[in-house]
Each structure stands twice: as structure tokens, then as C-alpha cells.
N, C-alpha and C positions, 0 to 999 in steps of 0.2 A: 510700397516702401515699408510695409509692416514687417517684412521678413528680412530687412537689411540688417547686417550685423552692426553692433555698436563699437565705438573705439575701445581699445584695450584698457584705457584708463579714462572712463567717461567724465568723471567729475573734474579731473585735471585738464582734460581737453576742453570741457565747457568753460573752465576758468580762463584758459588761454583765448578762446574765441570771444569771450565777453570783453577781455582786456585789449584785444588786438584787431578786432573786426567791427564792422557796422551791421552785422547780422542781427536779426530780431531774436528776442528771447525764445519765441516759438520755434524758429528755425534751429537754434542751438539745442533746445530741449529735445526736439524730434531726432536730430542727428545723433545726439549722445544718449538717447534712450532715458531721459530724465523727465521729471515733471517740471512744467514751466515755472512753478513757484520756487523750485530749487535753484533754477537759473537766476530768477529774480533776486533771491536771497544772496547769491554770489555777487551779483552786480551791486547790491546795496550793502555788501560787506556784512551781512547778517547771518551768514551760514555758520552753524556750530563748529564746523571743521574748516580750517583754512587749507586750501589746496595750492600746490605749486603748479603753475600752468605747464601743460605738455603740448608742444607744437605738433599739430597733426600734419603739417606740411613736411616736417622733418621725417615723420614716420611713414609718409606716403599715403596716409588715410584720406587726405584732401590735397587738392592743388589750389594754387592761387587763382586760377581761372574759375574754378568751382566756387570759391569764396566770393569772387567778384560777381558771378552770376546771381548768387544769393543776395548780395548787397544791392544789386540793381533791381531785383524783383523780390519783395517781401513774401510773395506767395510761392517762390521757388523752394523746393525741398532738396537739400544737399544730398549728393550721392557719394557713398563710400567709394573711393578710388582703389584702395587696396585693403582688403579685410585683414584684421589682425591674425597672426598665425596662431592657430589653436594649439594650446599646450595640453598634451595628453601623456599619461603615464602608462605605457603598454608593457614596460619591463621594469624590473626592480621591485623593491618592497612597496607596499601600499602606503598611502598617506595617512598619518595619524595626527590628530590635533595635538598641539603642544601640551595641553592640559593632561593628555593621556600618556604621553611618552614616558613619563617616569614609572608607569605601571608595566611597561613592556617586560622588564626582567622577571617580574613576578609571574606574568602569563607564560613566558618561555619556560621557567622552572616548573610550572604546573604541567605543561605539555611533556617535558622531558621525563617527569616522574610518573605521570599517569598514562602516557601514550608513547612509549619508546619506539613503537613501530612507525611513527610519523617521521618522515625524513627532515633533515635540516632545511632543504629547499622548500618543503611544504610549510614548515614553521615560519620561515622567512617571509613567504608570500602571505600567509594567514595573519601574522602579527604585524608585519611591516618592519622587519629588522634585518640585520646582516648575519651571515654565517659565522663571522668572527665573534660576534656577541653570543651567539648560541653556543659555540665551542667553549668560550670563556666561562659561561654559566655551567655547562656540563662538567668542565674540568675544575670548577670552583676556583678559577683564577681571575674572575671578574673583580674589578676594583671595589665594587660595593657588595660583594658576595655575602658579607655578614648581615646585611639588611634586606636581602632578597627573601621573600616569603612566597612559596608557591600559591598562586590564586588562579581560579578559573578565569580565562581570558574573556569569556562571555560576560561574567559578572563585572569584570573591569571595563567592559565596553570596547574591547579591542577587536572583537569580531562578533558575528551573530551566532546563535545556536545552530542554525542550519548550516552555516559555513563550517563550523567546527565539526558537526556531524558528518558532513560530506567529506571533509579532509580525512577524518579518522576512518570512515568507512572505506575510502579509497586505499588508504595505507593498509588497513586490515586485510582487504581483498588481495592486495599485492603480496602481502606477507603470508597469506593463507590462513589468516586468523578469523574465526567466527566470533563476532562481538554481538551477543544477544541484546546488549543495552541499546544498540543502534538499529532501528527498524529500516534497513536499507530496502527501498522499493517494496515495502510490505503491501502496499495497496495497488501494485501494478504500475503501468506506464503513466497513468494520469498523475500520480504522486511524483514520479520522476520528472515529468515535464514541469510540474508546478515548482519543484525544487530548483530546476535549471532556470526557470523564469525569475524566481526570487533572487537567486545568486547573480543573475545577469543584472537585475535592477540594482542590487547592492554594489556590484562592480561599477556600474555607470555612475552611481552616487559618489563612490570613492574617487573615480576619475574626475568628476566635476569638482569635488573638494580639492583635488590636487591642482586642477586648473586655476581655481580661485586662489589657492595658496601661492602658486607661481606668479599670478598677477599681482597679488599683494606684495610679494617679495620684490617684484620689478618696480612697483610703485614706491616701495621703501627705498630701494637703491636709487631711483630717480630723485627722490626727495633729498636723500643724503648728499648726492652729487651736486644738486642744485644749491643746497645750503653751503656746501664747501666752496662752490664757485662764488657765491655771494660774499662769504667770509673773506675770500682772497681779494675780491674786488674792493671790499671795505678796507682791508689792510693796506692795499696799494694806494687808495685815495688818501688814507691818513698819512 
């Protein structure tokens, strides 16, 4: 059971199970991938954050039969019936934290000024932006162009130095430009393999961040819809 996936929204699911079933705290904690004390706090209404319950029956993650098995046998460990669909970003711009998004135009302007050989597609993937934004900055038609100051995207935290070096080296090679500032495969195949490995790790980290962001967005949408429903019910009762 250790390798079993957890619900898409574990805290919200645990809240629903506490409120609507007779499952033990241990069963709920194990199924949701939480600590038993977190579940206890939810039950005692002591949790720092209040979660709107998410019905795992509706999502297909549990069945009523599975819940009943758990209620009959406290030692029974609930089995995930349908794992949440993994959210991955294999295409499109990379995910950038909200706190960093305002720095994107500065990073784009720096690349356009210092590395004109880098294509718009490469900039889009490296920074996590759109080609329309790149074109607007290049043509100085961006709505905030007066406040855009070219800054190294590595310094801004929009990408790593290795990612930037790899993109510039690839663009330079394609354009037939020798850039002495970038030691492309200077130490042989081992350096190249190390670079590929690090880039792959960074890509995986970005995909994980994108997955978490998508889950947070879904949770926020769920909460908003739930509150709207509760508000409507309250209005109708009044």
C-alpha cells in the first residue's frame, strides 16, 4: 500500500471522509497520505486551514463498497479505485511562480539584446512566455515597455545558468556562430552527459511544479464553486 497514489486533493478528501463516514482516523490518514494527527485536528476542528470536503465517490477514487469494508473492519486499508489523472506539461511554456512572472519581460529583453541568435521558440520555452509577448518587447509595443529593463534571466531566477548556456550554445551552433564565452562540451562526453542529466532533473522539477500548480488551481476552483453553492442555498432559505 505504500506505493498507492493519494487523492488529488488529500486534505479536502480527508475532511469529507471524517464528516461522512465511520472510518478510523488511521484509515483516512493512510488513504490520503496524511499524518494521523492532521486528521485528528480536522475532526476536532483545530486545523489551521478549513477545507471544503471533496467527495471521493464522485471522483471515482473510492466506492461505497470500499468505504463499507473499511467501516466493518478497522484494520482494513482502503484501496484507491481510480487514481487521479496526472497533470503534466509536455508542451507550451514552462511554469513560473507568480512571484517571478513580473520579471519575465526584463529577462526577455536581455535575451533579445544579448543573444539575438536565440529563436523566439527557444526564448518561449526557456522563460515560459508567449511569442506574442516576445514580439511586443522586440517591437517596443509592449504595454509596459517604458518600465522594462534588460536583466539576466538567471539572476532573476527564471532559468538556470546551465539551461541558458545550453540554449545559447544550440542557437549559436545552428547560426554558425562560435561563442568563446560558452564552453560547449569542453571536457568531452562526460560533461555533456552531466549537462543533460541536470537539465532533465530541472525539467522534471518544473513539471512537478506545474502539476502542483494545476492541483492548487483545481482546489481553488472547487472551493469557489462550493462557496457559491452554499451562498445560493443560504439565499434560498432566507
